[in-house]
N, CA, C and O atoms as CSV, one atom per row, in Angstrom:
chain,resi,resn,atom,element,x,y,z
A,1,MET,N,N,-109.245,20.696,176.294
A,1,MET,CA,C,-108.089,21.078,175.490
A,1,MET,C,C,-108.301,20.617,174.040
A,1,MET,O,O,-108.785,19.514,173.785
A,2,GLN,N,N,-107.933,21.473,173.120
A,2,GLN,CA,C,-108.053,21.180,171.695
A,2,GLN,C,C,-107.072,20.081,171.281
A,2,GLN,O,O,-105.954,20.008,171.791
A,3,THR,N,N,-107.496,19.251,170.374
A,3,THR,CA,C,-106.625,18.254,169.784
A,3,THR,C,C,-106.227,18.740,168.397
A,3,THR,O,O,-107.091,18.952,167.546
A,4,PRO,N,N,-104.939,18.918,168.160
A,4,PRO,CA,C,-104.515,19.372,166.837
A,4,PRO,C,C,-104.900,18.336,165.778
A,4,PRO,O,O,-104.854,17.130,166.019
A,5,ARG,N,N,-105.278,18.835,164.604
A,5,ARG,CA,C,-105.564,17.928,163.495
A,5,ARG,C,C,-104.690,18.311,162.311
A,5,ARG,O,O,-104.381,19.487,162.119
A,6,PRO,N,N,-104.289,17.323,161.514
A,6,PRO,CA,C,-103.423,17.618,160.365
A,6,PRO,C,C,-104.112,18.578,159.399
A,6,PRO,O,O,-105.314,18.487,159.150
A,7,ALA,N,N,-103.319,19.491,158.867
A,7,ALA,CA,C,-103.830,20.467,157.914
A,7,ALA,C,C,-102.690,20.889,156.999
A,7,ALA,O,O,-101.560,20.418,157.127
A,8,GLN,N,N,-103.006,21.772,156.091
A,8,GLN,CA,C,-101.987,22.308,155.198
A,8,GLN,C,C,-102.150,23.812,155.117
A,8,GLN,O,O,-103.264,24.332,155.057
A,9,LEU,N,N,-101.016,24.503,155.117
A,9,LEU,CA,C,-100.984,25.955,155.007
A,9,LEU,C,C,-100.453,26.310,153.622
A,9,LEU,O,O,-99.341,25.938,153.246
A,10,LEU,N,N,-101.276,27.036,152.878
A,10,LEU,CA,C,-100.897,27.520,151.549
A,10,LEU,C,C,-100.556,28.989,151.683
A,10,LEU,O,O,-101.386,29.789,152.115
A,11,ARG,N,N,-99.336,29.345,151.313
A,11,ARG,CA,C,-98.908,30.753,151.314
A,11,ARG,C,C,-98.695,31.184,149.876
A,11,ARG,O,O,-97.992,30.525,149.109
A,12,ILE,N,N,-99.314,32.301,149.525
A,12,ILE,CA,C,-99.245,32.816,148.164
A,12,ILE,C,C,-98.667,34.222,148.229
A,12,ILE,O,O,-99.175,35.077,148.954
A,13,LEU,N,N,-97.610,34.456,147.472
A,13,LEU,CA,C,-96.953,35.761,147.443
A,13,LEU,C,C,-97.248,36.422,146.103
A,13,LEU,O,O,-96.907,35.890,145.046
A,14,VAL,N,N,-97.884,37.581,146.158
A,14,VAL,CA,C,-98.232,38.324,144.945
A,14,VAL,C,C,-97.980,39.808,145.177
A,14,VAL,O,O,-97.801,40.250,146.312
A,15,GLY,N,N,-97.967,40.557,144.107
A,15,GLY,CA,C,-97.874,42.003,144.199
A,15,GLY,C,C,-99.261,42.606,144.376
A,15,GLY,O,O,-100.249,42.068,143.878
A,16,GLU,N,N,-99.325,43.704,145.074
A,16,GLU,CA,C,-100.588,44.382,145.347
A,16,GLU,C,C,-101.305,44.817,144.066
A,16,GLU,O,O,-102.533,44.898,144.041
A,17,ALA,N,N,-100.550,45.094,143.010
A,17,ALA,CA,C,-101.141,45.585,141.772
A,17,ALA,C,C,-101.672,44.467,140.871
A,17,ALA,O,O,-102.343,44.745,139.877
A,18,ALA,N,N,-101.383,43.213,141.206
A,18,ALA,CA,C,-101.833,42.086,140.377
A,18,ALA,C,C,-103.358,42.034,140.339
A,18,ALA,O,O,-104.023,42.250,141.351
A,19,ARG,N,N,-103.900,41.743,139.155
A,19,ARG,CA,C,-105.351,41.747,138.951
A,19,ARG,C,C,-105.823,40.409,138.391
A,19,ARG,O,O,-105.062,39.666,137.770
A,20,HIS,N,N,-107.100,40.127,138.630
A,20,HIS,CA,C,-107.771,38.964,138.040
A,20,HIS,C,C,-109.211,39.346,137.756
A,20,HIS,O,O,-109.952,39.723,138.664
A,21,ASP,N,N,-109.599,39.249,136.512
A,21,ASP,CA,C,-110.961,39.611,136.098
A,21,ASP,C,C,-111.387,40.990,136.598
A,21,ASP,O,O,-112.519,41.176,137.043
A,22,GLY,N,N,-110.460,41.962,136.520
A,22,GLY,CA,C,-110.791,43.339,136.859
A,22,GLY,C,C,-110.751,43.700,138.334
A,22,GLY,O,O,-111.000,44.852,138.689
A,23,LYS,N,N,-110.445,42.743,139.200
A,23,LYS,CA,C,-110.357,43.062,140.633
A,23,LYS,C,C,-108.991,42.653,141.153
A,23,LYS,O,O,-108.293,41.871,140.508
A,24,PRO,N,N,-108.600,43.168,142.309
A,24,PRO,CA,C,-107.293,42.789,142.857
A,24,PRO,C,C,-107.187,41.265,143.000
A,24,PRO,O,O,-108.123,40.610,143.459
A,25,LEU,N,N,-106.050,40.719,142.604
A,25,LEU,CA,C,-105.843,39.275,142.655
A,25,LEU,C,C,-106.021,38.732,144.063
A,25,LEU,O,O,-106.648,37.691,144.253
A,26,TYR,N,N,-105.470,39.436,145.058
A,26,TYR,CA,C,-105.571,38.937,146.431
A,26,TYR,C,C,-107.035,38.814,146.858
A,26,TYR,O,O,-107.407,37.874,147.560
A,27,GLU,N,N,-107.852,39.761,146.434
A,27,GLU,CA,C,-109.278,39.721,146.767
A,27,GLU,C,C,-109.960,38.552,146.060
A,27,GLU,O,O,-110.759,37.838,146.665
A,28,ALA,N,N,-109.646,38.359,144.786
A,28,ALA,CA,C,-110.233,37.258,144.022
A,28,ALA,C,C,-109.861,35.910,144.640
A,28,ALA,O,O,-110.695,35.007,144.706
A,29,ILE,N,N,-108.619,35.772,145.089
A,29,ILE,CA,C,-108.169,34.518,145.706
A,29,ILE,C,C,-108.923,34.254,147.001
A,29,ILE,O,O,-109.421,33.149,147.215
A,30,VAL,N,N,-109.011,35.256,147.864
A,30,VAL,CA,C,-109.701,35.076,149.145
A,30,VAL,C,C,-111.175,34.761,148.937
A,30,VAL,O,O,-111.716,33.879,149.604
A,31,LEU,N,N,-111.832,35.470,148.023
A,31,LEU,CA,C,-113.249,35.215,147.769
A,31,LEU,C,C,-113.481,33.821,147.189
A,31,LEU,O,O,-114.473,33.171,147.517
A,32,LYS,N,N,-112.564,33.356,146.321
A,32,LYS,CA,C,-112.680,32.006,145.761
A,32,LYS,C,C,-112.459,30.966,146.858
A,32,LYS,O,O,-113.152,29.949,146.892
A,33,ALA,N,N,-111.503,31.211,147.751
A,33,ALA,CA,C,-111.275,30.288,148.876
A,33,ALA,C,C,-112.527,30.204,149.751
A,33,ALA,O,O,-112.892,29.123,150.214
A,34,ARG,N,N,-113.174,31.331,149.975
A,34,ARG,CA,C,-114.409,31.340,150.759
A,34,ARG,C,C,-115.515,30.595,150.024
A,34,ARG,O,O,-116.249,29.817,150.633
A,35,ASP,N,N,-115.638,30.829,148.712
A,35,ASP,CA,C,-116.640,30.125,147.916
A,35,ASP,C,C,-116.455,28.611,147.994
A,35,ASP,O,O,-117.424,27.851,147.991
A,36,MET,N,N,-115.189,28.191,148.065
A,36,MET,CA,C,-114.887,26.756,148.133
A,36,MET,C,C,-114.892,26.244,149.573
A,36,MET,O,O,-114.537,25.096,149.840
A,37,LYS,N,N,-115.299,27.110,150.489
A,37,LYS,CA,C,-115.471,26.773,151.902
A,37,LYS,C,C,-114.198,26.280,152.584
A,37,LYS,O,O,-114.233,25.373,153.414
A,38,LEU,N,N,-113.061,26.901,152.214
A,38,LEU,CA,C,-111.816,26.601,152.910
A,38,LEU,C,C,-111.878,27.207,154.307
A,38,LEU,O,O,-112.579,28.196,154.524
A,39,ALA,N,N,-111.164,26.631,155.234
A,39,ALA,CA,C,-111.289,26.989,156.656
A,39,ALA,C,C,-110.987,28.460,156.943
A,39,ALA,O,O,-111.672,29.077,157.759
A,40,GLY,N,N,-109.979,29.027,156.292
A,40,GLY,CA,C,-109.661,30.426,156.563
A,40,GLY,C,C,-108.626,30.977,155.607
A,40,GLY,O,O,-107.800,30.247,155.061
A,41,ALA,N,N,-108.690,32.292,155.419
A,41,ALA,CA,C,-107.743,32.986,154.555
A,41,ALA,C,C,-107.470,34.366,155.137
A,41,ALA,O,O,-108.375,35.028,155.647
A,42,THR,N,N,-106.221,34.789,155.057
A,42,THR,CA,C,-105.807,36.095,155.560
A,42,THR,C,C,-104.835,36.717,154.574
A,42,THR,O,O,-103.996,36.022,154.001
A,43,VAL,N,N,-104.945,38.029,154.371
A,43,VAL,CA,C,-104.015,38.760,153.517
A,43,VAL,C,C,-103.168,39.665,154.416
A,43,VAL,O,O,-103.697,40.434,155.219
A,44,LEU,N,N,-101.863,39.559,154.268
A,44,LEU,CA,C,-100.917,40.374,155.023
A,44,LEU,C,C,-100.133,41.237,154.045
A,44,LEU,O,O,-99.626,40.749,153.035
A,45,ARG,N,N,-100.041,42.516,154.356
A,45,ARG,CA,C,-99.310,43.450,153.500
A,45,ARG,C,C,-97.904,43.624,154.062
A,45,ARG,O,O,-97.725,43.896,155.249
A,46,ALA,N,N,-96.918,43.464,153.197
A,46,ALA,CA,C,-95.520,43.574,153.617
A,46,ALA,C,C,-95.008,44.988,153.377
A,46,ALA,O,O,-95.476,45.686,152.477
A,47,GLY,N,N,-94.055,45.397,154.180
A,47,GLY,CA,C,-93.465,46.724,154.044
A,47,GLY,C,C,-92.376,46.793,152.992
A,47,GLY,O,O,-92.020,47.872,152.518
A,48,MET,N,N,-91.846,45.616,152.627
A,48,MET,CA,C,-90.751,45.605,151.671
A,48,MET,C,C,-90.569,44.191,151.134
A,48,MET,O,O,-90.805,43.215,151.845
A,49,GLY,N,N,-90.151,44.086,149.883
A,49,GLY,CA,C,-89.870,42.775,149.309
A,49,GLY,C,C,-89.516,42.883,147.845
A,49,GLY,O,O,-89.613,43.953,147.243
A,50,TYR,N,N,-89.101,41.755,147.274
A,50,TYR,CA,C,-88.822,41.691,145.842
A,50,TYR,C,C,-89.122,40.287,145.358
A,50,TYR,O,O,-89.198,39.348,146.150
A,51,GLY,N,N,-89.288,40.151,144.069
A,51,GLY,CA,C,-89.566,38.857,143.463
A,51,GLY,C,C,-88.595,38.582,142.343
A,51,GLY,O,O,-87.441,39.007,142.386
A,52,HIS,N,N,-89.074,37.857,141.324
A,52,HIS,CA,C,-88.197,37.415,140.241
A,52,HIS,C,C,-87.544,38.563,139.479
A,52,HIS,O,O,-86.472,38.384,138.901
A,53,SER,N,N,-88.170,39.739,139.465
A,53,SER,CA,C,-87.602,40.881,138.738
A,53,SER,C,C,-86.432,41.525,139.480
A,53,SER,O,O,-85.687,42.321,138.910
A,54,GLN,N,N,-86.280,41.170,140.760
A,54,GLN,CA,C,-85.246,41.738,141.628
A,54,GLN,C,C,-85.490,43.215,141.940
A,54,GLN,O,O,-84.644,43.861,142.559
A,55,HIS,N,N,-86.632,43.754,141.521
A,55,HIS,CA,C,-86.985,45.141,141.831
A,55,HIS,C,C,-87.561,45.197,143.245
A,55,HIS,O,O,-88.522,44.495,143.561
A,56,VAL,N,N,-86.962,46.042,144.096
A,56,VAL,CA,C,-87.416,46.145,145.478
A,56,VAL,C,C,-88.644,47.051,145.557
A,56,VAL,O,O,-88.630,48.174,145.052
A,57,HIS,N,N,-89.691,46.558,146.186
A,57,HIS,CA,C,-90.907,47.333,146.449
A,57,HIS,C,C,-90.881,47.664,147.928
A,57,HIS,O,O,-90.678,46.783,148.764
A,58,SER,N,N,-91.088,48.944,148.258
A,58,SER,CA,C,-90.926,49.378,149.639
A,58,SER,C,C,-91.992,50.385,150.028
A,58,SER,O,O,-92.517,51.117,149.189
A,59,ALA,N,N,-92.302,50.406,151.320
A,59,ALA,CA,C,-93.258,51.382,151.852
A,59,ALA,C,C,-92.538,52.612,152.396
A,59,ALA,O,O,-93.181,53.497,152.960
A,60,LYS,N,N,-91.211,52.685,152.236
A,60,LYS,CA,C,-90.474,53.852,152.700
A,60,LYS,C,C,-90.975,55.084,151.966
A,60,LYS,O,O,-91.302,55.011,150.782
A,61,ILE,N,N,-91.037,56.193,152.643
A,61,ILE,CA,C,-91.623,57.420,152.096
A,61,ILE,C,C,-90.926,57.888,150.816
A,61,ILE,O,O,-91.586,58.410,149.918
A,62,LEU,N,N,-89.606,57.711,150.715
A,62,LEU,CA,C,-88.894,58.157,149.515
A,62,LEU,C,C,-88.984,57.161,148.365
A,62,LEU,O,O,-88.636,57.492,147.231
A,63,GLN,N,N,-89.444,55.954,148.643
A,63,GLN,CA,C,-89.549,54.929,147.618
A,63,GLN,C,C,-90.966,54.381,147.559
A,63,GLN,O,O,-91.154,53.213,147.217
A,64,LEU,N,N,-91.952,55.178,147.878
A,64,LEU,CA,C,-93.311,54.684,148.018
A,64,LEU,C,C,-93.749,53.886,146.791
A,64,LEU,O,O,-93.674,54.368,145.660
A,65,SER,N,N,-94.195,52.686,147.030
A,65,SER,CA,C,-94.603,51.786,145.958
A,65,SER,C,C,-96.105,51.585,145.986
A,65,SER,O,O,-96.711,51.530,147.057
A,66,ASP,N,N,-96.702,51.477,144.818
A,66,ASP,CA,C,-98.120,51.153,144.751
A,66,ASP,C,C,-98.295,49.663,144.441
A,66,ASP,O,O,-99.386,49.213,144.092
A,67,ASP,N,N,-97.208,48.915,144.576
A,67,ASP,CA,C,-97.235,47.479,144.305
A,67,ASP,C,C,-96.492,46.735,145.401
A,67,ASP,O,O,-95.550,45.990,145.130
A,68,LEU,N,N,-96.921,46.942,146.644
A,68,LEU,CA,C,-96.263,46.281,147.767
A,68,LEU,C,C,-96.525,44.777,147.741
A,68,LEU,O,O,-97.537,44.326,147.205
A,69,PRO,N,N,-95.607,44.004,148.323
A,69,PRO,CA,C,-95.813,42.557,148.378
A,69,PRO,C,C,-96.967,42.208,149.317
A,69,PRO,O,O,-97.159,42.843,150.354
A,70,LEU,N,N,-97.728,41.189,148.931
A,70,LEU,CA,C,-98.809,40.678,149.763
A,70,LEU,C,C,-98.588,39.194,149.989
A,70,LEU,O,O,-98.139,38.473,149.098
A,71,LEU,N,N,-98.910,38.752,151.192
A,71,LEU,CA,C,-98.854,37.342,151.546
A,71,LEU,C,C,-100.268,36.901,151.873
A,71,LEU,O,O,-100.896,37.443,152.783
A,72,ILE,N,N,-100.766,35.930,151.143
A,72,ILE,CA,C,-102.092,35.373,151.396
A,72,ILE,C,C,-101.874,34.014,152.036
A,72,ILE,O,O,-101.189,33.164,151.467
A,73,GLU,N,N,-102.445,33.802,153.206
A,73,GLU,CA,C,-102.348,32.512,153.877
A,73,GLU,C,C,-103.724,31.866,153.901
A,73,GLU,O,O,-104.708,32.481,154.311
A,74,ILE,N,N,-103.776,30.619,153.456
A,74,ILE,CA,C,-105.018,29.852,153.441
A,74,ILE,C,C,-104.742,28.522,154.133
A,74,ILE,O,O,-103.732,27.871,153.865
A,75,ILE,N,N,-105.644,28.125,155.022
A,75,ILE,CA,C,-105.454,26.879,155.760
A,75,ILE,C,C,-106.696,26.006,155.671
A,75,ILE,O,O,-107.827,26.493,155.709
A,76,ASP,N,N,-106.460,24.720,155.553
A,76,ASP,CA,C,-107.534,23.723,155.609
A,76,ASP,C,C,-106.886,22.345,155.546
A,76,ASP,O,O,-105.661,22.220,155.562
A,77,ILE,N,N,-107.718,21.319,155.475
A,77,ILE,CA,C,-107.188,19.967,155.350
A,77,ILE,C,C,-106.585,19.803,153.950
A,77,ILE,O,O,-106.940,20.524,153.018
A,78,LYS,N,N,-105.668,18.844,153.825
A,78,LYS,CA,C,-104.920,18.672,152.572
A,78,LYS,C,C,-105.817,18.498,151.356
A,78,LYS,O,O,-105.543,19.082,150.308
A,79,SER,N,N,-106.866,17.722,151.467
A,79,SER,CA,C,-107.708,17.454,150.295
A,79,SER,C,C,-108.394,18.718,149.791
A,79,SER,O,O,-108.572,18.884,148.585
A,80,LYS,N,N,-108.781,19.609,150.699
A,80,LYS,CA,C,-109.441,20.841,150.268
A,80,LYS,C,C,-108.440,21.822,149.664
A,80,LYS,O,O,-108.763,22.529,148.709
A,81,ILE,N,N,-107.225,21.870,150.214
A,81,ILE,CA,C,-106.171,22.700,149.621
A,81,ILE,C,C,-105.821,22.151,148.242
A,81,ILE,O,O,-105.651,22.921,147.296
A,82,ALA,N,N,-105.712,20.831,148.118
A,82,ALA,CA,C,-105.391,20.209,146.824
A,82,ALA,C,C,-106.447,20.552,145.770
A,82,ALA,O,O,-106.111,20.779,144.608
A,83,ALA,N,N,-107.701,20.590,146.165
A,83,ALA,CA,C,-108.771,20.937,145.229
A,83,ALA,C,C,-108.712,22.409,144.820
A,83,ALA,O,O,-109.174,22.771,143.738
A,84,PHE,N,N,-108.148,23.255,145.677
A,84,PHE,CA,C,-108.043,24.682,145.407
A,84,PHE,C,C,-106.876,25.010,144.467
A,84,PHE,O,O,-106.932,26.005,143.745
A,85,LEU,N,N,-105.836,24.197,144.470
A,85,LEU,CA,C,-104.629,24.511,143.702
A,85,LEU,C,C,-104.869,24.689,142.199
A,85,LEU,O,O,-104.318,25.630,141.627
A,86,PRO,N,N,-105.659,23.843,141.524
A,86,PRO,CA,C,-105.906,24.092,140.099
A,86,PRO,C,C,-106.646,25.408,139.846
A,86,PRO,O,O,-106.418,26.062,138.828
A,87,VAL,N,N,-107.513,25.787,140.750
A,87,VAL,CA,C,-108.242,27.058,140.641
A,87,VAL,C,C,-107.253,28.215,140.779
A,87,VAL,O,O,-107.298,29.180,140.017
A,88,LEU,N,N,-106.365,28.102,141.758
A,88,LEU,CA,C,-105.347,29.128,141.975
A,88,LEU,C,C,-104.460,29.268,140.744
A,88,LEU,O,O,-104.133,30.379,140.328
A,89,GLU,N,N,-104.074,28.140,140.169
A,89,GLU,CA,C,-103.192,28.176,138.996
A,89,GLU,C,C,-103.830,28.949,137.842
A,89,GLU,O,O,-103.135,29.653,137.109
A,90,GLU,N,N,-105.135,28.823,137.678
A,90,GLU,CA,C,-105.850,29.565,136.632
A,90,GLU,C,C,-105.809,31.074,136.892
A,90,GLU,O,O,-105.829,31.867,135.950
A,91,MET,N,N,-105.754,31.467,138.156
A,91,MET,CA,C,-105.808,32.880,138.518
A,91,MET,C,C,-104.438,33.562,138.472
A,91,MET,O,O,-104.347,34.765,138.230
A,92,MET,N,N,-103.397,32.802,138.701
A,92,MET,CA,C,-102.055,33.363,138.852
A,92,MET,C,C,-101.396,33.631,137.500
A,92,MET,O,O,-101.377,32.767,136.623
A,93,LYS,N,N,-100.860,34.837,137.345
A,93,LYS,CA,C,-100.070,35.192,136.159
A,93,LYS,C,C,-98.599,35.328,136.543
A,93,LYS,O,O,-97.722,35.349,135.678
A,94,GLY,N,N,-98.339,35.419,137.832
A,94,GLY,CA,C,-96.997,35.533,138.380
A,94,GLY,C,C,-97.109,35.393,139.881
A,94,GLY,O,O,-98.209,35.415,140.434
A,95,GLY,N,N,-95.985,35.252,140.535
A,95,GLY,CA,C,-96.002,35.104,141.980
A,95,GLY,C,C,-95.449,33.750,142.374
A,95,GLY,O,O,-94.974,32.988,141.532
A,96,THR,N,N,-95.513,33.465,143.638
A,96,THR,CA,C,-94.968,32.239,144.206
A,96,THR,C,C,-95.935,31.712,145.240
A,96,THR,O,O,-96.649,32.479,145.885
A,97,ALA,N,N,-95.956,30.397,145.398
A,97,ALA,CA,C,-96.781,29.794,146.444
A,97,ALA,C,C,-95.970,28.702,147.130
A,97,ALA,O,O,-95.122,28.057,146.513
A,98,THR,N,N,-96.242,28.508,148.409
A,98,THR,CA,C,-95.608,27.432,149.163
A,98,THR,C,C,-96.689,26.647,149.892
A,98,THR,O,O,-97.758,27.172,150.204
A,99,LEU,N,N,-96.393,25.389,150.154
A,99,LEU,CA,C,-97.270,24.525,150.935
A,99,LEU,C,C,-96.501,23.999,152.128
A,99,LEU,O,O,-95.329,23.639,152.021
A,100,GLN,N,N,-97.173,23.959,153.265
A,100,GLN,CA,C,-96.531,23.470,154.475
A,100,GLN,C,C,-97.529,22.625,155.251
A,100,GLN,O,O,-98.664,23.041,155.482
A,101,ASP,N,N,-97.100,21.441,155.649
A,101,ASP,CA,C,-97.933,20.622,156.516
A,101,ASP,C,C,-97.899,21.220,157.915
A,101,ASP,O,O,-96.829,21.505,158.453
A,102,VAL,N,N,-99.068,21.407,158.492
A,102,VAL,CA,C,-99.195,22.007,159.826
A,102,VAL,C,C,-100.223,21.224,160.627
A,102,VAL,O,O,-100.875,20.316,160.111
A,103,GLU,N,N,-100.355,21.584,161.872
A,103,GLU,CA,C,-101.434,21.077,162.704
A,103,GLU,C,C,-102.339,22.247,163.024
A,103,GLU,O,O,-101.866,23.322,163.395
A,104,MET,N,N,-103.640,22.042,162.883
A,104,MET,CA,C,-104.608,23.122,163.054
A,104,MET,C,C,-105.396,22.912,164.338
A,104,MET,O,O,-105.838,21.806,164.650
A,105,LEU,N,N,-105.557,24.003,165.070
A,105,LEU,CA,C,-106.432,24.048,166.234
A,105,LEU,C,C,-107.575,24.978,165.894
A,105,LEU,O,O,-107.347,26.084,165.404
A,106,HIS,N,N,-108.787,24.555,166.141
A,106,HIS,CA,C,-109.943,25.403,165.849
A,106,HIS,C,C,-110.641,25.729,167.155
A,106,HIS,O,O,-111.045,24.828,167.890
A,107,TYR,N,N,-110.785,27.021,167.447
A,107,TYR,CA,C,-111.433,27.468,168.676
A,107,TYR,C,C,-112.811,28.029,168.346
A,107,TYR,O,O,-113.036,28.522,167.240
A,108,GLY,N,N,-113.708,27.957,169.278
A,108,GLY,CA,C,-115.054,28.458,169.061
A,108,GLY,C,C,-115.927,27.400,168.437
A,108,GLY,O,O,-115.576,26.220,168.417
A,109,GLU,N,N,-117.073,27.829,167.926
A,109,GLU,CA,C,-118.009,26.892,167.318
A,109,GLU,C,C,-117.412,26.307,166.042
A,109,GLU,O,O,-116.751,27.007,165.275
A,110,GLN,N,N,-117.649,25.043,165.828
A,110,GLN,CA,C,-117.204,24.384,164.605
A,110,GLN,C,C,-118.150,24.783,163.473
A,110,GLN,O,O,-119.368,24.799,163.656
A,111,PRO,N,N,-117.589,25.106,162.300
A,111,PRO,CA,C,-118.442,25.511,161.167
A,111,PRO,C,C,-119.305,24.365,160.691
A,111,PRO,O,O,-120.081,24.526,159.749
């Protein structure tokens, strides 16, 4: 049986149209997390949402948006997430991020 170990979950909320150095911001964030050897990153596309502008972005056919909300989740131990935060701050022009203490279970071969 796996023993949970302390970790931190970083959730980053951005718009699909956000860019960094000519590429989608979500892609740049995930690739940077991989470069920094963080345990894992996933991008989830939302069907509807709004941010500070209060403008609703939706995947409904009559309101089709090309800027749907994206949720990027990155997990690793606290020290590695802490080292990633200044890098993330340089990349972000808008959006929101949250941090949550979690317990991580890793299945399969250890990296």
